[in-house]
C-alpha positions in Angstrom: 87.9 -84.3 53.8 84.2 -84.6 54.5 82.5 -82.0 56.8 79.2 -83.4 58.0 76.5 -80.7 57.3 73.3 -81.6 59.1 70.0 -80.5 57.5 67.8 -80.3 60.5 64.4 -81.9 60.2 62.5 -81.2 63.5 65.1 -82.8 65.8 65.0 -79.6 67.9 62.3 -77.0 68.2 63.5 -73.4 67.9 61.1 -70.7 69.2 59.4 -68.5 66.6 61.3 -65.5 68.0 64.6 -67.0 66.7 63.2 -68.6 63.5 63.6 -65.5 61.3 67.3 -65.1 62.2 67.9 -68.8 61.8 66.3 -68.9 58.3 68.3 -65.8 57.2 71.4 -67.5 58.5 70.6 -70.6 56.6 70.1 -68.6 53.4 73.4 -66.8 53.7 75.1 -70.2 54.5 73.7 -71.8 51.4 75.0 -68.8 49.3 78.4 -69.3 51.0 78.3 -65.9 52.7 79.7 -67.4 55.9 80.4 -64.1 57.7 76.8 -63.0 57.2 75.6 -66.4 58.2 77.6 -66.2 61.4 76.0 -62.8 62.2 72.5 -64.2 61.8 73.2 -67.3 63.8 74.7 -65.2 66.6 71.6 -63.1 66.7 69.4 -66.2 66.8 71.6 -67.5 69.7 71.0 -64.3 71.6 67.2 -65.0 71.4 67.6 -68.7 72.2 70.9 -69.2 74.2 72.1 -72.8 74.3 70.0 -74.0 71.4 71.7 -77.1 70.0 70.5 -76.5 66.4 71.8 -72.9 66.4 75.1 -73.8 68.0 75.6 -76.6 65.5 74.9 -74.4 62.5 77.1 -71.6 64.0 80.0 -74.1 64.5 79.7 -75.1 60.9 79.6 -71.5 59.7 82.8 -70.7 61.7 84.4 -73.7 60.1 83.5 -72.7 56.6 84.6 -69.2 57.3 88.0 -70.6 58.4 87.5 -69.3 62.0 88.7 -72.6 63.4 89.3 -71.6 67.0 85.7 -70.1 67.2 84.4 -73.3 65.6 86.1 -75.5 68.2 84.8 -73.2 71.0 81.2 -73.4 69.7 81.2 -77.2 69.2 82.7 -77.7 72.7 80.0 -75.5 74.1 77.4 -77.6 72.3 78.9 -80.8 73.9 78.0 -79.3 77.3 74.3 -79.3 76.4 72.3 -82.1 78.1 69.9 -84.6 76.6 71.7 -85.0 73.2 71.3 -88.2 71.3 74.2 -90.5 70.7 73.8 -90.0 66.9 73.9 -86.2 67.3 76.9 -86.4 69.6 78.7 -88.5 67.1 78.2 -85.8 64.5 79.4 -83.1 66.7 82.6 -85.0 67.5 83.0 -85.8 63.8 82.8 -82.1 62.9 85.3 -81.3 65.7 87.7 -83.9 64.2 87.4 -82.0 60.9 88.3 -78.7 62.5 91.3 -80.2 64.2 92.3 -81.8 61.0 92.3 -78.4 59.3 94.6 -77.1 62.0 96.9 -80.1 61.5 96.3 -81.2 65.1 96.2 -84.8 64.1 96.3 -86.3 67.6 93.1 -84.4 68.6 91.4 -85.1 65.3 92.1 -88.8 65.7 90.6 -88.8 69.2 87.5 -87.0 68.0 86.9 -89.5 65.1 87.4 -92.4 67.5 84.8 -90.9 69.9 82.5 -90.4 66.9 82.9 -94.0 65.9 82.3 -95.3 69.4 79.0 -93.5 69.4 78.1 -94.6 65.8 80.3 -97.5 64.6 78.5 -97.4 61.2 79.7 -93.9 60.2 81.8 -94.5 57.1 82.7 -90.8 56.8 84.3 -90.9 60.3 86.1 -94.1 59.5 87.4 -92.5 56.2 88.6 -89.4 57.9 90.2 -91.3 60.8 92.3 -93.3 58.3 93.3 -90.1 56.6 94.3 -88.4 59.9 96.4 -91.5 60.9 98.1 -91.4 57.5 98.9 -87.6 57.8 100.1 -88.0 61.4 102.5 -90.8 60.3 103.7 -88.7 57.3 104.5 -85.7 59.5 106.0 -87.6 62.5 109.5 -88.0 61.0 110.1 -84.3 60.3 111.7 -83.3 63.5 115.2 -83.0 62.3 115.6 -79.2 62.4 118.0 -79.0 65.3 121.2 -80.1 63.5 123.3 -77.0 64.1 122.5 -76.3 67.8 125.5 -78.1 69.3 128.4 -76.4 67.6 129.7 -73.7 70.1 133.1 -73.3 68.4 131.9 -72.6 64.8 132.0 -68.8 65.1 135.6 -68.7 66.3 136.9 -71.4 64.0 139.3 -69.2 62.1 140.5 -67.1 65.1 142.2 -69.6 67.3 144.8 -72.4 66.6 145.6 -75.4 68.8 143.0 -74.6 71.4 140.4 -74.2 68.7 141.3 -77.6 67.2 140.7 -79.3 70.5 137.4 -77.5 70.9 136.4 -78.6 67.4 137.2 -82.3 68.1 135.2 -82.1 71.3 132.3 -80.4 69.4 132.4 -83.1 66.7 132.2 -85.8 69.3 129.3 -84.1 71.1 127.6 -83.7 67.8 128.0 -87.4 67.0 126.6 -88.3 70.4 123.7 -85.9 69.9 122.9 -87.4 66.5 122.9 -90.9 68.1 120.5 -89.6 70.8 118.3 -88.0 68.2 118.2 -91.1 66.1 117.2 -93.2 69.1 114.6 -90.7 70.1 113.2 -90.6 66.6 113.0 -94.4 66.6 111.1 -94.4 70.0 108.7 -91.9 68.6 108.1 -94.0 65.5 107.5 -97.1 67.6 105.0 -95.1 69.8 103.3 -93.9 66.6 103.0 -97.5 65.1 101.7 -98.8 68.4 99.1 -96.0 68.5 97.9 -96.7 65.0 97.7 -100.4 65.8 95.6 -99.7 68.8 93.3 -97.6 66.8 92.9 -100.4 64.2 92.1 -102.8 67.1 89.5 -100.4 68.4 87.8 -100.1 65.0 87.8 -103.9 64.7 86.3 -104.1 68.2 83.6 -101.6 67.3 82.7 -103.6 64.2 82.5 -106.8 66.3 80.4 -105.2 69.0 78.0 -103.9 66.4 77.6 -107.3 64.9 77.1 -108.9 68.3 74.5 -106.2 69.1 72.6 -107.0 65.9 72.7 -110.7 66.6 71.3 -110.1 70.1 68.5 -107.9 68.7 67.6 -110.6 66.2 67.4 -113.2 69.0 65.1 -110.9 71.0 62.8 -110.4 67.9 62.6 -114.2 67.4 61.8 -114.8 71.1 59.1 -112.1 71.0 57.5 -113.6 67.9 57.4 -117.1 69.5 55.8 -115.6 72.7 53.2 -113.8 70.6 52.3 -117.1 68.7 51.8 -118.9 72.0 49.7 -116.1 73.5 47.0 -116.6 71.0 46.3 -112.9 70.4 47.5 -110.1 68.2 49.5 -107.4 69.7 49.0 -103.8 68.3 
């Protein structure tokens, strides 16, 4: 599983009053002292509330420190921030997908990876993790057979009654058979739903690839048209 760690290079400006705490947090993070890193990032956030850079780093530190609920809360707060680029939003959703994957919440992880890919169709890490999440969801979807012994009301008194008990046992066995049929049908329905969902995801990925190719082709046409216009204009554009 690949957690996207963003090394910030001037995408956001953090005021000098929060820089010291941020740098200390970065150092602790690099040394894998995640609890200490969290402390410094939280102090930095107090000085600069709502800073996208600090929230992103804090969410990563919570993730590395296995504080998954806090990591989700932090990344979701980050998504409420305005004026974030599509590329940056893609990375936030990608990281959220990784947190949900750690919690084995495969449905939510899949949705986050899909959102990430919608924002950035070329993100191979998101595509890789989406495939992994789909595989894990399918692997765990057929494990719901733990209710086998719920419908046997006469089992405790089996040795204490005679003719009456035999009738109850026959009825119980029939009920149990009916329940097993229902469970089998239900399991089949769930599997069909699962396969349909996975197919839809694959269609979505194919659509994203196609849209990206179309976009590139349109951009190429625009460039060619611009070059033709420039040659007819008889001057250099700078």
